[in-house]
C-alpha positions as CSV (number, residue, x, y, z in Angstrom):
1,M,-35.0,-4.6,-22.0
2,K,-35.0,-2.3,-19.3
3,A,-32.7,-4.8,-17.1
4,T,-30.4,-4.6,-20.1
5,T,-30.3,-0.8,-20.1
6,T,-29.8,-1.3,-16.0
7,L,-27.1,-3.8,-16.8
8,F,-25.1,-2.1,-19.1
9,A,-25.1,1.6,-17.0
10,A,-23.9,-0.1,-14.2
11,T,-21.0,-1.5,-15.8
12,C,-20.0,1.6,-17.6
13,A,-20.0,2.8,-14.3
14,V,-17.8,0.5,-13.0
15,L,-15.5,1.0,-16.0
16,M,-15.0,4.3,-15.9
17,T,-14.8,4.4,-12.0
18,G,-11.7,2.3,-12.9
19,A,-10.5,4.5,-15.6
20,S,-10.6,7.6,-13.2
21,A,-8.1,5.9,-10.8
22,H,-5.7,5.1,-13.6
23,A,-6.1,8.3,-15.0
24,A,-4.7,10.4,-12.4
25,S,-1.3,11.6,-13.4
26,S,2.3,10.4,-12.6
27,D,3.0,13.0,-9.8
28,A,-0.1,12.2,-8.1
29,W,0.7,8.4,-8.0
30,G,4.5,9.4,-7.5
31,K,3.2,11.4,-4.3
32,F,1.2,8.6,-3.1
33,Q,3.8,6.1,-3.0
34,T,5.8,8.5,-0.9
35,D,3.1,9.0,1.6
36,V,3.2,5.4,1.7
37,S,6.8,4.9,2.5
38,K,6.7,7.3,4.9
39,A,3.7,6.4,6.7
40,C,4.7,2.9,6.6
41,V,8.2,3.3,7.6
42,K,7.0,5.6,10.8
43,A,4.5,3.2,11.7
44,A,7.0,-0.1,11.8
45,K,9.8,2.3,14.1
46,G,9.4,0.6,17.1
47,L,9.4,-2.9,15.2
48,I,12.7,-2.2,12.5
49,E,15.5,0.2,12.3
50,K,16.1,2.6,9.0
51,G,12.7,0.9,7.0
52,K,13.2,0.3,3.7
53,T,9.5,0.0,2.2
54,V,8.8,-1.9,-1.6
55,V,5.1,0.5,-2.0
56,D,2.3,-1.5,-4.1
57,P,2.0,1.1,-6.9
58,F,-1.4,2.1,-7.1
59,G,-2.9,0.1,-3.5
60,S,-6.3,-1.0,-3.3
61,E,-9.5,0.9,-3.5
62,H,-9.3,1.9,0.0
63,Y,-6.0,1.5,1.2
64,G,-2.2,2.1,0.3
65,L,-0.3,-1.4,0.9
66,A,3.5,-1.6,1.2
67,V,6.4,-4.2,2.9
68,V,8.7,-2.7,5.3
69,T,12.4,-4.6,5.1
70,G,15.2,-3.9,7.8
71,K,16.7,-4.6,11.0
72,A,14.8,-5.8,14.2
73,V,14.8,-3.6,17.0
74,G,17.2,-4.9,19.4
75,A,18.5,-7.9,17.6
76,K,20.7,-8.4,14.4
77,V,18.0,-10.0,12.3
78,T,16.4,-9.2,9.0
79,I,12.3,-8.9,9.2
80,S,9.9,-7.8,7.5
81,T,6.5,-6.8,8.0
82,I,3.0,-6.0,6.1
83,C,1.9,-2.4,6.6
84,V,-1.9,-0.5,5.4
85,Y,-1.7,3.2,4.4
86,D,-5.8,4.7,5.1
87,K,-6.0,6.7,2.0
88,Q,-9.1,8.8,3.5
89,K,-7.2,8.8,7.4
90,K,-4.1,8.9,6.0
91,T,-2.6,7.1,8.9
92,A,-0.8,3.2,8.7
93,E,-1.1,0.3,10.9
94,I,1.4,-2.5,10.6
95,G,1.0,-6.4,11.2
96,G,3.7,-8.7,13.0
97,E,7.3,-9.4,12.5
98,I,7.8,-12.0,9.6
99,A,11.7,-13.3,9.4
100,A,13.5,-12.8,6.2
101,D,13.9,-16.4,5.3
102,K,9.4,-15.7,5.0
103,L,9.2,-12.4,3.2
104,S,12.1,-10.6,2.4
105,V,12.5,-7.4,-0.5
106,K,15.4,-5.7,-1.6
107,P,13.8,-2.3,-2.1
């Protein structure tokens, strides 16, 4: 019986954690998405000129996620890169260059 009660309590805790993440206001999520977009465009500046982003609306538990697309710096081709935004540190990192025929977004 004790194991069942413990399992039930743990399940409720997990469900409540997920519910609280989605219970945030739409204004808060909008600000989060703007923050991710700005940080990712800035992080991609050396790789992409005037980058445009598509942001995962909520990200993962610890990270904001986005794809940045635009003209490659010093070239006439369109490229993309994947960006990860640390929600706690409020910093962004990008991956490598991905050719437009492999990954392309239309924000």
